[in-house]
N, C-alpha and C positions, 0 to 999 in steps of 0.2 A: 601338735602344731603343724600348721600347712605352711610350706615355703615354696614359693615359686622363684625359679632361677632363669634369669634372662641373659641370653648370650647372643650377641651379633655376630654373623659368620659372612665372610666373603671367599668362598672357594676352599677355605681351610677345614675341610670335612674330617680329614683323618685325625687332626688335633681336637677337633670338638668332639668326635666319637671318643677319643681316649679320655678326655676330660670328663665326659658324662659317665663313663664307666668308673672312674676314679671317685666322682661324687657319689655315685650308687654305693660303692665300696664303704665310703666314709659313713654314709647314713644308714647303711645296713647294721651298723654296730649300735644304732640309737633307734628304738621302736617308736619313740614319742614324736617322730617328724614324718610328715607325708610331704614327698618332694615331687614337684612337677617342673618340667622342663618348657621353656618357651625359646625356640631358636629363631631368630629372625635372620632369614636368608637375604642379604643385601644384593640381590639380582645377581647371584653367582653365576660364572661361564662355566665352571667345572660341574660335571654330573656328580650327584650324590652318590657315594659307593655304597654296594650292597650291605656291607657290614654295618652301615648306619641304620639300616632298616631292620637287620636281623637280630642284632644284640641288645638293642635299646628299647625302653618303654617308657611310657608316662610322658611323652613328648608331644608338643604342638608345634607346627612348623608355620611361621609366618613369612610368606614370601613377598618380596616387593617388586613392583613393576619397573623400578629403575635402580641404579646404584646411586645411593645418596650419602654414603659414608657411615661409619659406625656410630658417630655421635647421633644422627638423626635415626638410625636404625634403633638405637637404645630409647629414644623419645617415642617412636611409634610402638616398640614393644611394650613400654610402660602404659601407654595410652590403651593398648589392647588388654592388657591385665587388668588396669583400672576398671573397664567395662565389662570384661568377661570372666575374669577368674579372680574372684576374692580371696584372700589369704590373710596370714598373720605378717608374713616379712617377704619382701621382694630382695633377691641377691642380683645384683647386676655385676657380671664379670666377662672379660674378654675370653675366647675360646681357644687360645693358643697354648694355654698351660703356664703362661707366665703369672696369672692369677691362680694360686694353688688351691685344690680341692681341701686340703687338710686346713686351710686358713678360715674357711666358712664358718666352722664352729666358733672361733674366737669372734668373728663378727657378729653372729647371732647371740651368742652369751652377752656381749656388751650391748647389743641392741635390746634385749629382754631386760636388762639393768636400766637402760636409759631409753624408755618406750617413746618419748617424745623427739628423739634425735635420730639423724641419718648417721650412720656408722661407717666411715671410710677407712681403707686399709693404706697406710703410707709405707711406701717400700724403703726399709732401712738399708738394704743391700742391694745393689745394682751390679749387673754383670756386663754391661755395655763397654765399649773403648772409651779411650781417654777423650778423644774429640767429643763423642756423644754426651760424656758426663760434663765436660767443659761447657758446651753449649746448654745443656740442661740447667746448669747452675746460672749461666748468664740470663736463660729465659726466665727462671724463677725471680731474678733480680730485676729485670725489666718490668716483668709482671707487677711486682710489689711498687715499683717506683711510679709506674703510670697509672695503676689502680688503687694503690694504698692497701691491698689485700694479699694475705699469703696464700700460695697454692703449692702442695706439695703431695698431693694425691692424684690418682687417675680415676678410672670407672668403678673399680671394685669397691663395693659398698653393700650395706644392709639397710633397706629403706622399710620402715613400718608401714603398714598398708594404709593406716590413716593419713600418713602422709603423701601417698601416691596420688590421691584426687588433688591435692594441692599443687604437687610438682607437675602434673600434665597440663595446667593452665599457666605454667611458667614459660612465657616464650623464648627465653634466652637457652633453655635446655636443647633447642633446635640446632643452635650453633656449636655450644660447647657444654657437655652434660655437667661435669663438675663445677664450671665456672658459673653456669647457670644456677646451680644450688647455692653457690656462695653468695650470688647476687640476689637471690630470692628470699634471703633473710630466714630461711627455715634453719631450724636449729641443727647443727652437725658438729661432730667431733671425728677424731681418728685415732687409730691404733697402729703401732708398727708392726710390720711384717715383713718377711723376707721375700724378695721376689724370685719366681720360679724360672725354669729355663723352658723353651720352646720345646714342644713334643716332636714337631716335624717341620722340615723346610726353614726358610727364612722369612723374617718379617716384610710384609709388603709395603711397610711404612719407610719410604726413602727420606733423604734429607729435605727436599722439598715439601713433602707431606708433613713432615714434623713442623717445618716453618709455618706452614698453612694452619695446622692444628693449634700451634702457639698463638698466632694472630687471631683465631677464632675465640681463643679464650680471652684475650684482651679486647676484641671486639664486643665482647658482652658489656663491657664498661664504655661504650661509645660517647655517653653523655658525660661521665666523669672524666675519661680522657681528654675530652674536648674542652672541659673547664679547666684541667690542669695546664693544657696547653695554653689556653687563653690567659691565664696568670702568668705563664713563663713569657709568652709575648709582651704582656704589660710590663713585666720585669725588664726585658730586653730594652723595650722604648725608654724606660726610665734610666737604665744605665747609658743609653747612647745619649740621652739628653745631657746626663751628667758629664759624659765625655766631651760633648760640644761646649759645655761650660768651662771645663778645665783646659781644653785646646784654646778657647777664646782668651781666657785669662793668662795663659802662657804667651799667647801672641801678643797681646796687648799691654801686659803689665810686668813681663821679664825679660831680661836680655837674651833669653835662649831661643827665640824663635828663628826658624830657618825659613828662608823667603820660598813661598809656595806650597810649603807642607801643611800649613792650617787650613787653608781651603780645601785641600784634597782630603784631608782627615774628616772635616766638618761634612764635607759631601758624601763621604763614605758613611758617616753616622745617620745622615739624613735617609739614605738608600736604606739602610737597616731599619729605621723607623717607619719607612713607607712599607717594607715588606711585612714588617710585624703587624703593621696596622691592617694590612690586606689579608694576612692570614687570621687575625682575630676576626674581622669582618666575615670572612668565609666560614670560620668555624661557629660564629654566632647563628649564621643562617642554618647551617647544618644540624646544629643542636635543636633549634626551633622546628625544623623540618621533621627531624627524628621523632620529637615528641608529639607531633600532630598525626604521625602516619598509624595506620592500623597495624599492630604487629601480628605476626603469625602464631597463632595458638594451636599447639600439638593436638589437644584433645578434640579440637573442632574440625581438624582438616586430615587427621591422619589416616582415615578410611581410604582416602584418595590415592593412596601409595601402595595399598595392600592388594595383591592378585587374588589369594586364596586364604583368607584369614581362618578358615574352618578346617584347613588341611591337617590331617592327624595321621599319625604312623599307627 
């Protein structure tokens, strides 16, 4: 069985080097697997250490001409594999060690049993601090509220090669890999795994990067989000109209009216109605514009980002 392992890297060469060694060690116990690595260098500014050249084998380096982020680096790597390196399964994982080499076997085992599905690894144990976990729970709740979908996994997954050709024509993976797969309606499932710890250094993802990453996942559902907000603004208009009716009834048909308060409250409700109407109109035009635009298709454009797609160690 041939397995291609795709790893996006930005400067974290020491961690990536150790990860590949660990993967080699895992697969050395199993002779039925032929493993090849595809490292997408996201325009790193740090030089590649010599140990990366000396100790490793079966590697292709895909160097990008600009830094575009790990989500888009994954999309480019998938496009390259789809066109240049047929296999049985593609493993997508981060290169810092938090996606563990020892968990690849579980992903592949499930992928072989469910050949038509993409298998994600859901981290059942996390080692981040309290605030990160709190904001992560908040992010998942907001994501489900705004999109109607549940997301509980990252990039770590096993993809049957038969699904790669479908995936590289999904424009949404350019912004968010796992969110794009959820939106694509390709079959997927997940298994529980424990999160590993970083091999070296600290994560380059700060709070603002994580917020952008979360917003990118939600942005995949731009049209769905717009429709949900549209219905919410319609509900706000209905509530405001109901409020106007209640205030008018109290003003003219009960003894509880306070001079001047009814006109002030009605004016406030009218402002809310006007703002809700403008928001609805703006969202409507945005959705119509979004649906008429030509979307970015990774499979058709990925070569424009590669400096040396045939670089080999």
